N, C-alpha and C positions, 0 to 999 in steps of 0.2 A: 743680625749675625746669629743670635741665639735660636731664632725660629728656623733659620736655614739648617743649622746643625741638628736640631731636633727632627726636622723633616728628612734630612739625609740619613740619620740614624734609623728612623722608622722605615724608610725605603730599603735600607740594608737588611733590617730584620725581616721585612716581608719577602725580600729576595731570597734570603737564607732559608726561610721557612718553606718556600716553594721548592727550592733546589734540594734541600735536605729531604723533603718528602719524595721527590722524584728519585733521588739516589737510593733512599731506603726501599722504595717500591721496586726499583730495578734490581737491587741486590737480593731481594727476596726471591727472585726467579733464578738465581745462580745455583748450580749444582754444588759448587765448592768455592768458598772464599778463603783466602790465605792472609794472615796478618803476621807481623814480624815479632810479636811477643805476646805474652799473656796480658801484660799491661795494655797493649794496643787493643786486644780483644775486649777487655773490660771497657775501654773508652768507646769502642765502636758500638757495643751493645748498650752503653749508656746514651749515646747519641741517637741510636736507632733501636729503641726498645722493642719494636714489633718484630725485629729479626730474631731476638731471643725467644719471644713468645711463640712465634710461628714454627720454629724448629724444635723447641724443647717439648712441645706437645707430642711430637712424633718420634724423634730419635735423640734421646738425652740420657747420658750416663754420667755418673759422678766418678771422676778418676781419683787416684791416690792423693792428689793435691787439693781435693775438695772443689775442683772447678768443673763446670758443666762441659762435657765433651759433646759439643754440637757438631754433628757430622758435616754441616754445610759451612762451618767456619773453623779452620784449624790453624794452629801456630806453625809457621815455617820460619825458623831462625835463619837470618842471613849468614853467609859464609865469608871468609876472607881468602884472598888470593895469596897463598903461601909463597909463591914465586917472587913476590914483591918485598919479602922481608928476609932478614938474616937471623941465624940462630942466636940464642941468648949468650951473653958474655958476663957471667956472674962475678968474675974477678973485678970487673969495673964498678961494681956496686959499692962505692965508698962514699964517705961524707962529701967528697968533692963532685960527685956525679950530679948532673943538673936536675932541677925540678922542672917538669915539662907539662905544658898544656898544648893540646892539639885539637883545635876546633875551627869551624868557620867563624869569621869575624862578624858575628851577628849578636845583637843585644840579648836575645833569648838564651844564648850560651852561658850567660852569667859569669863571664871571665873575670869581671872586676872583683869578685869575692876572693879569687886567688891572689890578686895584687894586695888586697887588704890583709889577707892571712900572711902573706910574705912579709909585709911591713910589721905585723905583730911579732913574727919570728925574729926579724932583724933587731927589734928592740930587746927581745928576750936574750938574744945571743951576743949583744954587744952595744946596743944603743945606736941612735941616729948618727952620732958624731964619730963613731969608730972608723978608723982608717983601715982596719984589718977586715977583710971579707971573711966572716965566720961562716956564713951560709953559702951553699952552692949557688951557682947562677940560676936565674929563672928564665926559662925559654917559653915565650908565647908564640906559637906557630899555628899555621892552619890555612884553610882556603881563603883566598882573597881575590876579588875582582875589582879593579880600579873603575870599572863602569857601573858598579853597584854602589848606589849612594850610601846605603847603610854600612856596607863594608868599609868605605872610606871614612865615614863619620865615626864609626865605632872604634876603629884603629886609633884615630886621633884622640878620642875620648880616653882610651886606655893609656895612651902615652902621656896625656895630661894628668891622669890619675897617678901614674907612676912617679911623675915629677912632684906632684902634691904630696905623695907619701914618702918622697925622698928615697925611692928605690930604682930610679931610672938608670943609674949607673950599674945596677946589678941585674938589669932586665934586658934580655935580647928579644926584640920583636922580629919574627921571621915569617912574613906572609908569603903564601904561594911557594911552599917548599916542594922540591921534586920528590919523586918516589924514593930515590936513593937517599936523599937527605932525611926524609920521613923515617925510613928504616933505621938509619944511624941514630937519629934523635931518640926513637923509641927504645932502641937497644941500650943506649948509654945512660938512660935516666935512672936516678935513684927511685923515682916514682913518677907516674903519669897521673896528673890530676884532671878529672873529668867533672866539670862544674854544671852542666845543664840540669835543670830541674824538670822532672816528669818527662824525660826524653823517652820516646816510644821504644827505641831499642838502644842505639848507640854502638857503632862498630869500633870506635877507638879503644874501649877497654879490652876487647878481644885481641886487637892488634898488639896492644901493649903487653898483654899476658903472654902471647906467643913469642914476643921479643924478650921475655924474661923480666919484665918490669912490673913492680907492684902497682896496683891501681888504687887511687883514692877518689871515690866517686860519691855523688849525692845518693842518699838513701831513698830513692824514688825512681819510678819508671823502670826502663829496661835493665840498668845495672844491677838491680836487685836479683835478676834472673841469671846474670852472667858472672857476677863477682861473688866469690865465697868470702864473706866477711871474716877477717882474721886469718885467712889462708892465702887467697890469691890477691887480696887487697883489703881496703878498709872502706866501709860505707858510713857516710857522715851526713847528719842533718844540716842542710844548708839551703834553706829556702830564700829566694830573692827578696831583698828588703828587710830581712830579719837581722838584727845586730849580732845575734849569737852565731850566725852562720860562719863569719870569718874566723871567730875564735875557735869554733868547733873544727874548722878545716885546719887552722894552724896547729891545733893539738894533735890531729891525726898525722900531719906531715912531720911534726916534731918527733913523734914516736919512731918513725922510720929513720930520721936523721940521727937520733940518739942510739939507735940499734940498726945499722945498715943491713945486718943479717936477716932482719925481718922482711927486707925488700927482695929477698931471694926466693 
């Protein structure tokens, strides 16, 4: 068993080495490559270092942000379809407005940290035995495919965790919401919590801000480029597996609950 695993791992590494080399070689002949964020650009140049060396020797300028402006690789930020969303309704931003997560049901989206943060807030606001719902409801929604094994397993894992944390009665799981439901959820939220770590871009924060909702996102990857910390949202250190992540997230959400005007 152990020998087979080692062999499989070695074969995968050899495969990736060859395929990465071919991809890097092919990309070096492109006149223009577009990436969806500066973070993605950094990751691409880290994975394919020869791309940076080959272009920087000929056409390289330093822009105001201190980044190399490589003519063959430019950042092209994704846009959102404004026709699918509705204008903000700031009057609805009260303490009873829901806390929302909108992600695909995949483990890399790190949604469990939000459940843990909500449980912390519930204890702070009244304790596990409180019959009065002090906190607004938690809505966990997003893309879901019943044919996708990970989607099915992860949704069940999240439901089990909610029960373990005793917040299952306060949590609404809404997989596969329609575009209309998505727009309403984003507009009505006191905040939209975006939990992925080192996401290359992340379209949800943009959608949430257009809908008039504050974003609470991880302080890594694409959200650093789209969320203005303290103005359009809050950036929080929440790496997967770190115990401080849920406490950090709970603190940020608590700030908005204590002062709903900050969510406007």
